[in-house]
C-alpha positions in Angstrom: -2.3 -11.1 -4.3 -0.6 -13.3 -1.8 -2.9 -15.6 0.2 -2.3 -15.6 4.0 -3.7 -17.9 6.3 -5.1 -16.6 9.7 -2.4 -17.3 12.3 -4.7 -19.4 14.4 -6.2 -21.6 11.6 -5.6 -25.3 11.8 -3.6 -25.2 8.5 -1.6 -22.3 9.6 -0.7 -24.0 12.9 0.1 -27.4 10.9 2.5 -25.4 8.6 4.5 -24.3 11.7 4.4 -27.8 13.3 6.6 -30.8 12.2 5.6 -32.2 8.8 4.8 -35.7 10.3 2.0 -34.4 12.3 -0.1 -33.4 9.1 0.9 -36.8 7.6 -0.4 -38.7 10.7 -3.8 -36.9 10.6 -4.0 -37.7 7.0 -3.3 -41.4 7.7 -5.8 -41.3 10.8 -8.4 -39.9 8.4 -7.8 -42.6 5.8 -7.9 -45.4 8.6 -11.2 -43.9 10.2 -12.9 -43.7 6.9 -12.0 -47.3 6.0 -13.1 -48.7 9.4 -16.3 -46.6 9.8 -17.7 -46.1 6.4 -19.3 -48.6 4.0 -16.9 -50.0 1.3 -18.2 -47.8 -1.5 -17.5 -44.6 0.6 -14.1 -45.5 2.2 -12.4 -43.6 -0.7 -13.7 -40.4 0.8 -11.1 -40.8 3.5 -8.5 -40.1 0.9 -10.2 -37.0 -0.2 -10.6 -35.8 3.3 -6.9 -36.5 3.9 -5.7 -34.8 0.7 -5.4 -31.2 2.2 -3.3 -32.7 5.3 -1.1 -34.5 2.9 -0.5 -31.3 1.0 0.2 -29.3 4.2 2.5 -32.0 5.3 4.5 -31.8 2.1 4.7 -28.1 2.3 5.7 -28.0 5.8 8.3 -30.9 5.2 9.7 -28.9 2.3 10.1 -25.7 4.4 11.6 -27.7 7.4 14.2 -29.6 4.8 15.2 -26.1 3.6 15.4 -24.5 7.1 18.9 -23.8 8.5 20.1 -26.1 11.3 19.9 -24.8 14.8 23.8 -24.8 14.9 23.9 -22.6 11.8 21.3 -20.2 13.3 23.2 -19.9 16.4 26.5 -19.3 14.6 24.9 -16.6 12.4 23.3 -14.7 15.4 26.7 -14.8 17.1 28.4 -13.3 13.9 25.7 -10.7 13.5 26.0 -9.6 17.1 29.8 -9.1 16.5 29.3 -6.8 13.3 29.2 -3.2 13.2 26.2 -1.3 11.7 28.1 -0.7 8.6 29.0 -4.4 8.3 25.4 -5.6 8.9 24.0 -3.0 6.6 26.2 -4.1 3.7 25.2 -7.8 4.4 21.6 -7.0 4.5 21.9 -4.9 1.3 23.8 -7.5 -0.5 21.3 -10.4 0.7 18.2 -8.6 -0.5 19.8 -7.6 -3.8 20.6 -11.2 -4.4 16.9 -12.0 -3.8 15.9 -9.5 -6.6 15.1 -6.4 -4.6 16.2 -2.8 -5.5 17.7 -1.8 -2.2 17.8 1.9 -1.3 19.4 3.0 2.3 17.1 5.6 3.7 17.9 6.3 7.2 14.4 7.5 8.2 13.5 7.5 11.8 11.7 4.3 11.7 13.3 2.4 8.9 16.9 1.9 7.3 16.0 0.4 3.9 13.6 0.8 1.1 13.2 -2.5 -0.7 11.4 -2.4 -4.0 10.3 -5.5 -6.0 7.4 -6.1 -8.4 6.1 -2.6 -7.9 5.7 -3.2 -4.1 7.6 -1.2 -1.3 8.9 -2.9 1.8 10.5 -1.0 4.5 13.2 -2.7 6.6 14.4 -1.5 10.2 17.5 -3.1 11.5 19.6 -0.5 13.2 18.6 -1.8 16.7 19.4 -5.5 15.9 21.4 -5.8 18.9 19.0 -4.9 21.4 18.4 -7.5 24.1 14.6 -6.9 24.4 12.6 -4.8 21.8 9.5 -2.8 23.0 6.6 -1.2 21.1 8.5 2.0 20.3 10.7 1.1 17.5 7.8 -0.9 15.9 5.6 2.3 16.2 8.2 4.3 14.4 8.4 1.7 11.6 4.6 1.6 11.3 4.7 5.4 10.9 7.4 5.2 8.2 5.4 2.6 6.3 2.3 4.9 6.3 4.3 7.9 5.4 5.9 6.1 2.4 2.9 4.1 1.4 4.8 0.9 1.8 3.1 -2.3 1.4 5.0 -4.3 4.1 7.6 -3.7 6.7 10.3 -5.9 8.2 12.1 -5.5 11.7 15.4 -7.2 12.3 15.8 -8.3 15.7 18.3 -10.7 17.4 17.0 -10.3 20.9 13.5 -11.1 22.0 10.2 -8.9 21.6 8.1 -7.9 24.6 4.6 -9.5 24.4 3.3 -6.0 23.8 5.6 -5.5 21.0 4.8 -8.9 19.4 1.0 -8.1 19.6 1.7 -4.7 18.1 3.7 -6.3 15.1 0.9 -8.8 14.5 -1.8 -6.1 14.4 0.3 -3.8 12.1 1.7 -6.2 9.7 5.3 -6.0 10.8 7.2 -9.1 10.0 10.0 -9.9 12.7 13.1 -11.2 10.8 15.0 -13.1 13.4 16.9 -16.5 14.0 16.1 -19.0 11.3 15.0 -16.2 8.8 18.1 -14.2 9.2 20.4 -17.3 8.8 18.4 -18.0 5.6 18.8 -14.4 4.4 22.5 -14.2 5.3 23.9 -17.6 4.6 27.4 -16.5 4.3 27.5 -14.4 7.5 29.5 -17.0 9.3 32.2 -16.9 6.7 32.0 -13.2 5.8 31.6 -11.9 9.3 34.4 -10.0 11.2 37.4 -12.3 11.9 38.5 -12.3 15.5 42.1 -13.4 16.2 
């Protein structure tokens, strides 16, 4: 079972923040404990700081592996220039490389069925070029998830989501695959994308 922190918990917020913030909090706890507690209890500051040090290390590791903003922008530009068949081929190859068994399904709400470790994930990507996504395509994906008894579902979007769509995705466990995550899944998109002369 995968542990998921509540989105608004302190540690979830720190995981999304720059790594040094967690380390600064840890340092602050150690300094405060040393200054305010008797000498025999000052080491408690280190124990109080330990979770923040771990979160800082995890956040730092993720940020180190994250694609640069230049690479993200170049990947998005290339993906916008792709046809549906080119994008579908790129997504299929990327998820196969991550160990998924990929089947194109073409349901009303989903385009791919991803199988890994006995779990089913549905992926919708056909509307990837839409500038602003509303709730309706996400409702279709959620209905496909329920009909196919999938564990999760992903929605690929290059444009922005409306506030209602974002809330709907959060409530229904739909992960939006955009920007940096797309660049991470499709690292060769800039090289393999359509060539324009």
